[in-house]
N, C-alpha and C positions, 0 to 999 in steps of 0.2 A: 503492498501498500505506501503511495505516494504520503510523505510529512506534511505536504499541505492540506491534504482530504485528510487524515488521520489525527494531525497532533488539534488541529480547533475540537475536533471531538473528545479527544483526553483530556483538554483544559476547560473544557464546560461544562455545568453540573448535569447530568444525566438522569431521565427518568425511566427508571425501567417499569415497561407494562409485561402482564401477563401474555402478549400475542410475540413481545419479543422473546421474553423465555421462552416460550414455546415453539417460535422458530430457531431459536437457538438450539433447541434439542433437537427438530426435527434435522437441522445442517450437522450438529454433530455427530448423531446417530448415523444419517446415512453417509460422511465422510469414514466413522468407524468399521462401517460394512462395508466399503469401497476398499479402503486400506487392508481391515484384517482377512476379511474373509473373500474376497475377488485377488487384491492384488498377492497379497503375500501366501495364496495357495498357488496361483498362477507361477509364482517363482519356482516352486516345486516342479512344475514342469519344466518352465521354460530356461533357467537357469542349467540343468546339467547339458543342454544341447548347448548353451553358449561358451561354456566353460570348456569343454573336450571337441576337438574338430573331428570325434570319432567316426565310426561307423553306423552313423546314422542314416537311413531312407530320405529320400527326397520328402516324401510328404511328413513324416516327424518333423524335418527343418521348414516345411514350410507352417506347419501346425504351431511349432514354436517361435517363430516369425510375427506369426498375427496374435497367438497368444502373448508373448511381448508387448505389441501395440496395445492390449488392455489392461496390461498388467501395469506398463507405464503410466498411463490414463489413469488406471484405479489407484494409484500411487500418488501420483501427484494431485490428484483431484481431490482424494480423501484426505491429503493433509490441509489442502485448501478450504474445503468444507466443512474441520475439524476446527482451523482457527476461523474462518466464519462463525461457526454456531459457539464455540465460545465468547469470541466478541458479542457477539448478540448478546448473549447473556449479561454482559457487563454495560449494556447500552450502546455499543459500537458496531458501527456497521461498515462493515468491509466490502471493498468494490468483489462481485465474484468474476472469477479467475479462470472457469473455465466454459464454455456456453456450445457444448455439445461439439465439439470440431471433427469427430469422425463422419457428421453428417453434413459437412461441408461440400461445396461443390470444386472447389478448386483449391489450390496450394494459398493461395492467396488466402483467399476465405477463409483457413485453416488456421492460417497464421494469427488473424484477427481474432480470433477464436480458443487457443491455446493459450495457455499460462499469459494470462492476458496482462498480468502485470510485469510479468520480464519482459514479453512482447512492447509493451508500449513504452518501456523505459530505452529498449534498443533502439527505437525508431527516435525515442526524444533525445536521447544522446548521442546517437553515433548514425542515423540514417538523416535527419532531419538536419544536423550539422553540417555534413558530408556533402548537401544540396537539396536533400528527400528528391521530389520528383517533380521539381521545379527546373529541372536542366534536362539538356536535349538528351536520345536515346541511348549515347553512348556512356555518357556520365550515370544517368539513372542504371544501368545495367552494373555499371562500375559500383553504385552508393551500396544494391541491392547485395551484392556480392563480398562487398566488404563489412556491411553488418551482417551478413550471416556467418563469415568468417568468423570474426570478432565473437559472435555467436557463439560457435564454436568453441574457439578456445576458451571463453570463459566458462562453458560445461567442463573442458579438463585440457591439458596441454598435451596432448598426445595426437597423433597423424590421424586417428580413428574420427576424433573430432573435428579437426581441419576437415577432412575429406567430408563429413556428414555437413558442416556447413558450406562447403563449395557446393554440396550438392544441393542443398536446400534455396542457396544465392542463385545456382543454374536454373532450378524447378522454378522460381519466382520470375525470372528472366523470360522462362520460356511461356510462361502463363500470359506476361505480358504482350509477348511475343503474337500469343494466338489473339488474345483480346484486339491489340490493334488489325490482324487479318480481317476479324470478325467485324469491326468496326468500318473498316473500307470495304467489304464484301456485302453489307446492309446500306452504304450508302452509292456505290457504285452499279449500275447497270449492267 
């Protein structure tokens, strides 16, 4: 949560209502369910496949990759909902951090819905200072790539994170290119 939104809530007197407590308990229980019952149990299936490049069949590897996507969502979203719930019972309103990202239509929408607090931080403190999207196409592509490479390195100083950032940056560049093609197609007879 940004300080400009959180600190005023902490500093002002708060009145706790029964509805806030009900919402807080709901978010806390939902977060606990996502983290403990789904993410942690999914890890029992996923982690062995990623820990050992052993003799796993293609189907098992595919299921592990799909399972990991649910595991990571339920882990991150679970912690976010836990925090939102605890804050709510203290009279503090935290921002929504995950907005059903796996229902996104494309990678750009995914990143507007996934880990919103972190994504908007990278947007505001890396992407926009580079010029954001108010530059030519080449610089826009550069800005997207740099932002996601930095995001990858923020996750860890390893080649895998650097490659992860590059792939997501390239995915966003491709998405922008497809949007431009669709725009021209719709306007040109």
